[in-house]
Each structure stands twice: as structure tokens, then as C-alpha cells.
DORO-537739 format. One line per 4 residues: number of its first residue (from 1); their letters; for each residue x, y, z of C-alpha. Coordinates in steps of 0.1 Angstrom, whole numbers. Layout:
BEGIN
NUM) A) X:Y:Z  ... .
END
This chain:
BEGIN
1) XXXX) 3058:1497:2235  3037:1516:2260  3011:1543:2255  2993:1565:2279 .
5) XXXX) 2970:1594:2278  2991:1613:2304  3002:1647:2295  3019:1677:2312 .
9) XXXX) 2995:1699:2332  2982:1703:2366  2988:1673:2389  2958:1652:2395 .
13) XXXX) 2947:1646:2431  2933:1612:2440  2895:1609:2441  2883:1583:2466 .
17) XXXX) 2868:1553:2447  2890:1557:2417  2923:1540:2411  2955:1560:2413 .
21) XXXX) 2975:1558:2381  3007:1537:2384  3043:1550:2380  3069:1523:2378 .
25) XXXX) 3103:1526:2397  3132:1506:2382  3162:1501:2405  3199:1500:2395 .
29) XXXX) 3234:1491:2409  3233:1481:2446  3200:1463:2444  3213:1431:2428 .
33) XXXX) 3216:1398:2447  3221:1362:2438  3190:1346:2420  3171:1379:2421 .
37) XXXX) 3135:1372:2409  3145:1337:2399  3114:1324:2418  3093:1337:2389 .
41) XXXX) 3113:1319:2362  3093:1291:2345  3063:1300:2366  3052:1333:2351 .
45) XXXX) 3051:1330:2313  3054:1367:2306  3083:1371:2329  3100:1340:2317 .
49) XXXX) 3096:1350:2280  3110:1384:2287  3141:1370:2306  3147:1345:2279 .
53) XXXX) 3145:1372:2251  3170:1394:2269  3195:1367:2279  3192:1351:2243 .
57) XXXX) 3200:1387:2229  3229:1390:2252  3243:1357:2241  3239:1366:2204 .
61) XXXX) 3259:1398:2212  3288:1376:2225  3281:1380:2262  3291:1351:2285 .
65) XXXX) 3264:1326:2294  3244:1345:2320  3213:1323:2325  3231:1297:2344 .
69) XXXX) 3250:1324:2364  3217:1341:2373  3201:1309:2384  3230:1296:2404 .
73) XXXX) 3231:1295:2442  3268:1302:2440  3277:1319:2407  3312:1316:2394 .
77) XXXX) 3316:1355:2392  3304:1378:2420  3270:1392:2414  3285:1426:2424 .
81) XXXX) 3309:1426:2395  3300:1449:2366  3299:1420:2342  3271:1404:2362 .
85) XXXX) 3253:1432:2381  3246:1455:2351  3233:1431:2325  3213:1410:2350 .
89) XXXX) 3198:1441:2367  3188:1454:2332  3172:1419:2323  3152:1416:2356 .
93) XXXX) 3140:1452:2354  3129:1448:2319  3113:1414:2325  3094:1427:2356 .
97) XXXX) 3083:1458:2337  3070:1436:2310  3052:1415:2336  3033:1445:2348 .
101) XXXX) 3024:1455:2313  3012:1419:2308  2988:1425:2336  2972:1452:2317 .
105) XXXX) 2987:1480:2338  2996:1511:2317  3019:1534:2337  3017:1572:2335 .
109) XXXX) 3054:1574:2340  3086:1555:2346  3117:1564:2367  3148:1543:2364 .
113) XXXX) 3177:1545:2388  3211:1540:2370  3209:1510:2346  3172:1510:2354 .
117) XXXX) 3169:1541:2332  3180:1520:2302  3153:1495:2311  3128:1523:2314 .
121) XXXX) 3139:1536:2279  3134:1501:2264  3100:1496:2279  3089:1530:2264 .
125) XXXX) 3103:1524:2230  3133:1547:2231  3155:1516:2222  3146:1484:2206 .
129) XXXX) 3155:1454:2229  3184:1443:2207  3199:1478:2206  3194:1483:2244 .
133) XXXX) 3212:1450:2251  3241:1461:2228  3244:1494:2246  3243:1477:2281 .
137) XXXX) 3269:1451:2270  3291:1478:2254  3290:1497:2287  3298:1467:2307 .
141) XXXX) 3328:1458:2285  3342:1494:2288  3336:1497:2326  3352:1463:2332 .
145) XXXX) 3386:1480:2324  3381:1507:2350  3403:1507:2381  3389:1491:2413 .
149) XXXX) 3364:1514:2432  3332:1514:2451  3304:1533:2465  3294:1544:2500 .
153) XXXX) 3260:1552:2513  3261:1579:2540  3233:1592:2562  3239:1630:2554 .
157) XXXX) 3232:1656:2528  3256:1664:2500  3264:1697:2515  3274:1681:2548 .
161) XXXX) 3297:1657:2529  3315:1682:2507  3342:1690:2533  3352:1653:2535 .
165) XXXX) 3355:1648:2497  3391:1645:2486  3409:1632:2456  3386:1614:2432 .
169) XXXX) 3358:1608:2456  3325:1626:2447  3287:1626:2453  3275:1598:2430 .
173) XXXX) 3239:1595:2440  3213:1617:2458  3187:1591:2470  3169:1611:2496 .
177) XXXX) 3174:1644:2515  3197:1626:2540  3208:1597:2520  3237:1603:2497 .
181) XXXX) 3260:1579:2480  3297:1587:2475  3318:1571:2448  3354:1568:2440 .
185) XXXX) 3385:1547:2437  3391:1521:2464  3418:1537:2485  3406:1572:2485 .
189) XXXX) 3369:1561:2492  3382:1540:2522  3401:1571:2536  3369:1592:2532 .
193) XXXX) 3349:1565:2549  3372:1564:2579  3371:1602:2583  3332:1601:2582 .
197) XXXX) 3330:1575:2607  3354:1594:2630  3330:1623:2627  3301:1600:2637 .
201) XXXX) 3285:1597:2602  3267:1564:2595  3282:1548:2565  3275:1516:2546 .
205) XXXX) 3293:1501:2515  3270:1497:2485  3275:1463:2467  3295:1475:2438 .
209) XXXX) 3331:1469:2426  3333:1499:2405  3331:1537:2412  3298:1541:2394 .
213) XXXX) 3287:1577:2387  3320:1593:2393  3349:1607:2372  3369:1575:2380 .
217) XXXX) 3349:1558:2351  3354:1586:2326  3384:1571:2309  3368:1536:2307 .
221) XXXX) 3336:1551:2293  3353:1570:2266  3343:1559:2231  3308:1549:2241 .
225) XXXX) 3293:1580:2225  3305:1569:2191  3290:1534:2196  3256:1548:2208 .
229) XXXX) 3255:1571:2178  3249:1539:2157  3219:1528:2176  3184:1537:2166 .
233) XXXX) 3165:1559:2190  3129:1570:2192  3110:1594:2214  3095:1577:2245 .
237) XXXX) 3058:1569:2241  3052:1572:2278  3067:1598:2302  3101:1589:2315 .
241) XXXX) 3117:1609:2344  3155:1609:2341  3176:1604:2371  3203:1624:2354 .
245) XXXX) 3183:1656:2346  3157:1652:2374  3131:1661:2348  3111:1645:2320 .
249) XXXX) 3133:1628:2294  3132:1652:2265  3133:1642:2229  3167:1658:2225 .
253) XXXX) 3182:1639:2255  3169:1607:2242  3184:1613:2207  3218:1625:2222 .
257) XXXX) 3244:1597:2223  3264:1618:2249  3234:1616:2273  3235:1578:2274 .
261) XXXX) 3273:1576:2271  3279:1597:2302  3255:1580:2325  3281:1558:2342 .
265) XXXX) 3301:1590:2351  3272:1614:2360  3255:1616:2394  3221:1600:2398 .
269) XXXX) 3195:1625:2411  3169:1601:2422  3151:1621:2449  3149:1653:2427 .
273) XXXX) 3135:1632:2399  3110:1615:2422  3100:1650:2435  3095:1661:2399 .
277) XXXX) 3074:1630:2390  3051:1634:2421  3048:1672:2415  3038:1668:2379 .
281) XXXX) 3017:1636:2379  2999:1641:2412  2987:1613:2433  3001:1580:2420 .
285) XXXX) 3008:1544:2431  3046:1540:2429  3054:1504:2419  3090:1492:2423 .
289) XXXX) 3097:1466:2396  3131:1453:2404  3150:1433:2430  3146:1443:2466 .
293) XXXX) 3126:1473:2479  3153:1500:2480  3135:1525:2459  3102:1518:2476 .
297) XXXX) 3117:1524:2509  3131:1559:2497  3098:1568:2481  3079:1561:2514 .
301) XXXX) 3098:1590:2529  3084:1615:2503  3059:1640:2517  3034:1631:2489 .
305) XXXX) 3034:1595:2503  3036:1603:2539  3004:1624:2537  2985:1596:2519 .
309) XXXX) 2980:1611:2485  3004:1587:2468  3013:1552:2480  3041:1527:2473 .
313) XXXX) 3042:1490:2464  3071:1467:2455  3069:1436:2434  3096:1416:2451 .
317) XXXX) 3107:1410:2487  3128:1433:2507  3155:1407:2513  3166:1377:2492 .
321) XXXX) 3147:1345:2501  3134:1312:2487  3117:1310:2453  3083:1309:2469 .
325) XXXX) 3089:1344:2486  3092:1360:2451  3059:1346:2441  3042:1355:2473 .
329) XXXX) 3054:1390:2470  3044:1394:2434  3009:1380:2441  3005:1404:2471 .
333) XXXX) 3014:1434:2448  2989:1422:2422  2962:1419:2447  2970:1453:2461 .
337) XXXX) 2967:1467:2426  2933:1450:2422  2922:1466:2455  2932:1499:2441 .
341) XXXX) 2909:1493:2412  2933:1480:2385  2923:1449:2365  2953:1424:2369 .
345) XXXX) 2953:1391:2353  2976:1368:2373  2993:1337:2358  2985:1303:2373 .
349) XX) 3010:1294:2400  3013:1330:2414 .
END
């Protein structure tokens, strides 16, 4: 679906007066909120068509009606439940990525966080949309049977946290040098959180009702490999950096059903993957295409951004707000891309 002239080699430094290439960041579990990106629906035709395409495909695969749930101020099922967060995050990431492509922007690379990696794979042609939707829904149905669990963001390095890890609690996500997310079943995770707070670590629960990226989901995820083996897979037509290998998504990874089946269980290495992207691609404009600005906030801490070589934009507001806030934020991002030198064709109403 995408194409780019980018290829491995020496990283490119930004030359003043020329636009930096765009690398798209696609967030995952924890970034979801009620009516995320809904302010763009029925306003931007590209975003609307992409959302409708995904939600219609999900309905055809037997998923519950998600459009009304997504647009509701008070949905009947918590947005943090796996049956809502995962499919709607995928849909919003995919639709926002499609919106950026509709502007005429051709990214040099994409980096997805958790389910955002499936969206990145769809946007780059690894999966067809219907197959990706089937993969996401199969994952959701399996994970819905997992025991209750959660995730805990801690201001510490993985090494600092290892003495506190007991039972089934593990490092689930490495977001930044001192931002680590733990994952595990409810009771053990609560005990670890109490110990960490007693030791003066700053902790915050991540909006999740499952222990994503931990062995607690291994039993529920079993069998996914056989299902994914039936899905058609192609090599990405644009570079994808994987949060599971912290490197470029290789042909053999993309074609390996186990690679995709194990993602809910394996740790997300976002910061090492971002580091690899910036080291290989050089000076870029990192554009977060998803709800919130969690990945943009993390990316702004990277030395390549702090020194001014690379920069960061986010399509949507940092916090949930009224529909007009979504539109203002997208318009501001589009104007920033224009100022950078990218030709962006905005829809009327934005």
C-alpha cells in the first residue's frame, strides 16, 4: 500500500531548507479513550471511509457492533476491556495512518506499539485489511478468556525493577530509559506496586484490564499460531521497525505465524526500536498517528530530538476533549507538515 525510496545505509542528516522525511508512530494499549478521534468522523472523508471499512470488516467477521460503542459518550463496555480497546485502537491507528497517506505524505518508516504494529503491517501491505481484522479479532477472542490482570508504569529502569518482580509479574514494555511498564495478574501486580511505592518509586496504572505482554496471557494466546498460518502475508513495502525485535521487520519475521501469535505475550521494546529507527533513518519528523500523545512525549526525550536533528508531531490532542479539539489538532499537524515542506491537501472542515 505504501512505497518509498528509503533503503538501508548511512543515516541522512537534515539539510536546512529541505523537508525531513516522516516516520509514523502508531500507539497501542493504554492510549485508548472514549470517542478517540471521533471528532474526525463524518468530517474528513478519508478518515471516515477508512474507519467504516475497518468497522464493517469487523462486523462481517462476527464482532459486536463497535461503531456505536466507539461514538458513545458512555459505552456499554469499558473502553479498557480487551474486546473494545484492541479492535478500536487498531481501527483508529489504521484510519489515521490512511489519513496521512491521503495527504500525500509517504513515510520512510513506521513503528507500531503493541497492536499498533498490526496497523503498521496493514498500512505497509504485510496483511490485507480483511486478514488483519481477522487476526485482531481472533487475538481479542482468545485474550478475553485470560485471567484478570493489568499493567503498571514505573519511573525506573528494568534493572532497578528486577529485585521487585515476583510471581508472574514481568517487564512488559520498555518505553524509555526510565519508563518501564510491568505486567501481570491482578493480585501479584498489586503486591509489587505496593512494594515499589514503599520504596519510593513512582507508579501509575496503565488503562488495561489484561496483563498484556506477559506470560499470564500465554495460555489464552495458545492456538493463534495455527490461525495466523492461514492468513496471507507479504513483505512490507515500506520499512517497519518492530517493537518486538527492536529492529527492521524482516521478511522471515513477517512470514512467521509465531512472530504475530506471540506478540500479546512478548515484551514491547519501544525505546530500543525508536533508537534503531533514528540511528538508521537519520533526521526525521516523527508523527504520532493515534489517540493521545504518549509516543510523541516519549520520542521528545530521545537525544536525536533534543538536539534538534529530528522533531515530533502528534495528530491528536494529548488529552480527550470535544470533537473540535480533534479537528484543531489535526489541522495544526497538517500545517506543521506544510511548514516543513510537505505538500498536504486538507479536507474541507479541518
